[in-house]
N, C-alpha and C positions, 0 to 999 in steps of 0.2 A: 504494500500500500504506500502511496506517495507520501513522503514527509511533507507536512504543511509548509515547511521552510522553503521548499522549492516554489510554491505559489508566491511566497513573499519575494523571493529572488526575481521571479519572472516579472513582477509588476514594479520593481524598483526603477527609478528614473534612469540610472546609468545603463540599465539593460534596454530600456525602451529607446533611449537615444541611439545606441549602437545596434539595436536589434540582436543582442546576444542572449542566448539561452544556454545554461550550463548543461549542454548535451554531453553524455547521454542520460544523465541521472534522472531528470524529470521524465523523459520519454520512457525509459525502460522500467522504471518503477511502476508505471501505469500500463505497460504493455501486457498483452495476454500471455500467460504462462499456463502450463497444463493443469495444475491442481486448482487454479482459480475458477474452475467449473463449480467448485463448492466454496461457499463463504467461510468454511471452517479452516481453510488454508491461507497462509500469507507468506509471501517471499520477501526476504531482505536481500536485494541485489546489491552486492558490494563492489563488483567490478564488471565492466563491459568492454570488450574489444571487438572491432570489426575490421575485416580485410576483404575488399571486393564483395563477393556474394555471401560472406561468412560473418555471422555474429556469434560470439561466445560470451556467456554470462556465467558468473559464479557467485555463490552466496549461501544463504541459509533458508530453510523451509521451517515454518511454524505450523503446528496443528493445534487448534483450539487454544491459541494464544501461547503455547509452550513450544520451546525449541525442539524440533524433531531431528534434523540432520543438515549437513552441508550438501550442496548440489552443484552440478555443472550442466549447463545447457548449451547445445550446439544447434545453430540454425543455418541453413544453406539454401540459397535461392537458385542455384544450379544453372545459371546462364551459360557458363563455359562447358559444363557437362552436356547440356542440351545440344550444343554445336558438335561435340565429339560423337554423341549418339546419332545425330543426323547423318554424319559421314557413313555410318553403318546402316542407314535406312531404318532407324528405330526412333521411337519417342521415349523420352523420360517419363516414367509413370509415377504412381503414388508412393513407391518404396525405393530407397537408395541405400547404399552401404557407405559407411565412413570408417576410415582407419584413424584412430585417435591415439596419439602417443603422448603421455604425460611426462613432463620433464621437471619434477619437483626439486626444490633445493634440498640437499642433504639426504636424498633418497635416490635409488636407481631408477632409470626410466622404465615405464611400463606402458604397453600398448595393447589395443584390442580392436577388433572389427565389430562395428555396431550398426544396427539397422536404423535408418531415419524414415519417418513417415511424414507425408505431406499434411500440413495443417492449413485449412482454408482461412483461418482467422488471421494468419500472418502471411499467407501465400508463400510458404517455405517448407522445406523438409526439416524436421527437427527431432531431437531426442533430449530427454533430461536424465542424467545419471545421478541418482541419489545415493547417499552413503548407506542408507538402510531403507527397506520397504516395510519393515516391521513397525506397527503402531506401538505406542507406549502401553504398558500393562493396563488392563481394564478399559482399553479404548479400541475402537475399530476405525478403519478408514471409511470415508464416505464412499458409497457405491458408485457415485459419479466419477470418482477418481480411481477407485479400485480396478475398474475395467480397463484402465490404461496401463496398469502395473504388471510387471513380470518380464520374463525372458523375451527380448526383442520388442518389448512394449514401448510406448511413448515415454513412459517413466520406467526406468530399469535400474538395475544394480550390477556393477562389475566388481566382484570381490577383490580382484587384484588392484583396483583403483582405490580401495578404502584407505590405505596408509597415506596416499596423497590427498584424498578428500578430507581426511580427519583434521589436518592442519592446512586448510585451504588457502590461507594467506601465504604459505610457502610454495604454493603452486604458481610459479611465475611464467612458465612457458609451456605451450602445447603445440605439437605438430599435427597437421590434419591433411588428409587427402580423401577424395570421394570417387565412387565408381557406381556404375549401374547395378541394379539388383541382380541376384543370381538367376532369377526367372523373369521372363517377359510376362507382364500382366496386361490384360486379363487372361491370356491364352495359356500361360503356364509352362511354355517350353523353356528349356535351359538356355541361358545366354553363355556361350562358351568363350567369347572374346569381349568381355565387358569393357566399355569405354571408361577411361579414368580422367578425372580432373585433379592432377597433382601439381598444380601451379604452372602447367604448360612450359616445361623445360627451364624453369626458373633456376638461376644460379646466383652466386655472389662472388665478389672479388676479394682476395686475401693476398697480402704481399709475402707469399711463401718463398719467392725468389726475385732477385732484381734483374733477371734476364728479361728483356723486353718482349711483351706479347707471349709469355710462356703459358702453356695450358695448365701448368701447376698452380697458377694464380686463380683459376676458375674452379669453383667448387659447386658441383651439381647437388641440389637438395631434393627436388621432386616432391615437395610438400609445401604447405602453407605453415608459417610460424605465427602463432598468436602470442604476443609478449605482454605480460601484465606488469612489467616494471613501469614505474610511474614517472621516471625522469632520468635524464643523462646529463652529466657535466663532463665536457670533453675539451681537450686542447688539440687543435688540428695538427700542430707540429709534432705531437707525440705519436701520431699515426704514420707508419711507414707508407710511402707511396707505392703504387703499382705502376710499372713503366710499360709504355706501349710504343711499338715501332710502326710508323706510318698509319696511325689510327684512322679508320674509316676513309681509306684512299684506294682507288682502283689501281690495278696493275697498269703500267704505262703512264700513269699520272706524272707529269714532269716534275712535280714537287716531291715525289717519293725519293728518299735517300736513306742510305744505311745509317746515317746519324740523326734522322728526323724522329727523335724520341720525345714524347711528352709524358708527364706524370700525373697521376690521379690519386688523391688520398680519399679512400672510400670511408666516410665518417659514419654514416648511418645507412643501413640497407634493410635487412630483415626485421629490424626493430620497428619499422613503420607499420601502421595500420592503413585503413582506407585503400586507396589505389596508388599511393606513393611508392615508387620503386627504389629511389636512392637520393641521398644528398651527399655531394662530394666537392672537394676542392681540386681544381685543375691548374697545373703549372705548365705554361708554354715557354720554354727557354727561348732566348734570342735566336731569330732566324728559323724557328720551327713552326709547324702548322698542324692543326687538327683538320682532317679532311671535311669538306662540305658534304652534308648528308641530309636526307629527308626523314621526317618522322611520320609514321602512319599508325594511328591508334594510340599515340602517346603525345604528351606535351612536355616541353622542357624550358626552363628559365635559366639564363646566365646572368650573374651579377658581378661586374668587374670590381675587384678590390685593390688591385695593384698593377702598375705598369700601363702601357698603351699598346694598341694594336689595331688590326683591321678585322672586322667581322663581316660575314656574308649572309645575306638574306635573299630569298627568292623574289624575283621581280613580281610586284603585285601583292606580296604577302602583307606588307604594310604600306598603304597608299601614301603615307607621310614621307616615305623614303624616295619618292619619285625623282627628286632633284639631285640625288646622289649618283655618282658614276655607276654605269652598268658595265659589268665584266662577265665573261663566260667562264664558268667553273665546271670541273669534271665531278659530277655528283656521284657519290659512292653508290655503286650498283645500278645506276641509271644512265649515266652519260652526261654529255655537256648540256647545261642549262644557263640561261641568263640570270645573273644575280646582281644585287645592289651591294656596293662596297661601302662599308660604314665604319668611320673611325670610332674607337672605343677607348675609354679611360676610366679611372675609378668613379663609380656611380653610374656607369652606362649599364643598360639592361637590354638583353636580347631575349624576347619571349616568343617561342615557336609553338604554334598549335599543330594539331594533327594535319598532315598534308604539307606543312611548311618546310622550308629548307634553311639550314644554317651551318656555319663553320666559322673558324677563327684562326688567325695567324699572327705571329709576332715578328714584324720586320725590324724591331728596334734593337737596342743593346742591353736592355734590362729584362728580367723575367716578367711575363704577363700572367697574372693570377686572377682566377675568378672562381666563384662557387656556383654550383648548378644543382637543381633538383629536377627529377623526372617523375611523371605519374601517368598512369593509364587514363585515357580520355573517355573510356567507357567501361 
């Protein structure tokens, strides 16, 4: 049940001025959860994290006003899995499977495959994992909730998860991936090659070696990471860079060279929720260049913090750049296109939407440094 203080916060002048609501607390405390079919149950949602189609909630369940147990809820709206199933000429139906791997602090990881059922109230596949399904002594569960409980039910219990759920505040990270059900519904035939949504070839960058463009620096994960840590305090210069040779440049590009190496400090990657992919710091040494490239389905922002250089933007991407010089650039994977040549310095911003083109080079004598973040546009 929503804390009345959220109503107070919602109507305060500073929030009305900026139209800021303290999401997600107000929303998720009032959101439909399984046992709210009966007024005997209340949830205390302590944490919520979201990433693309996924929401994960954790907290406490109360029965008749008394603490019953801790719980973990997973919701999945399946847009990526729908695309994967369509390739196989199938539709995603009312049941899906999720692989859930808990990574609690001070305890070994523990994973299980669990069934998710579609809930029309939230238009998502979901499951709640409770620490216990047993009611307190001399008490019974409400029949409206009892019919959802049990093995592969919408409210279930995984005994191996109990040590992690018992101290739910120590449960900081969860890995998730999703696949089609074992059987096609309503016909019932076995699905032998189920489609997976395991974050679609997602990887992250780690400075395992200073060899430029080494595959050792790319770590495949093939899952989603939900991170419940509440904050990060970082110093960029304490993160070793990953080095790249001729990044995003075609073979035969006249600017390719054996010494054309740029550096990226990958500051935040899997820690992000929502659709954000990374936040990093890029260093372009004097005379070096990051290849001009196009974004499809993602958006990226560059903010220059040090040095001066030349950025490239596709002709017509920003009408305000029409008066700047037009040059032809060899676009990574595409070929030659006309671009605008834009001078950049500290405070300059290059914001590229899906379909847009950008790149940057440093013709000067001092390093050019900028920060960038990228997110999926859908």
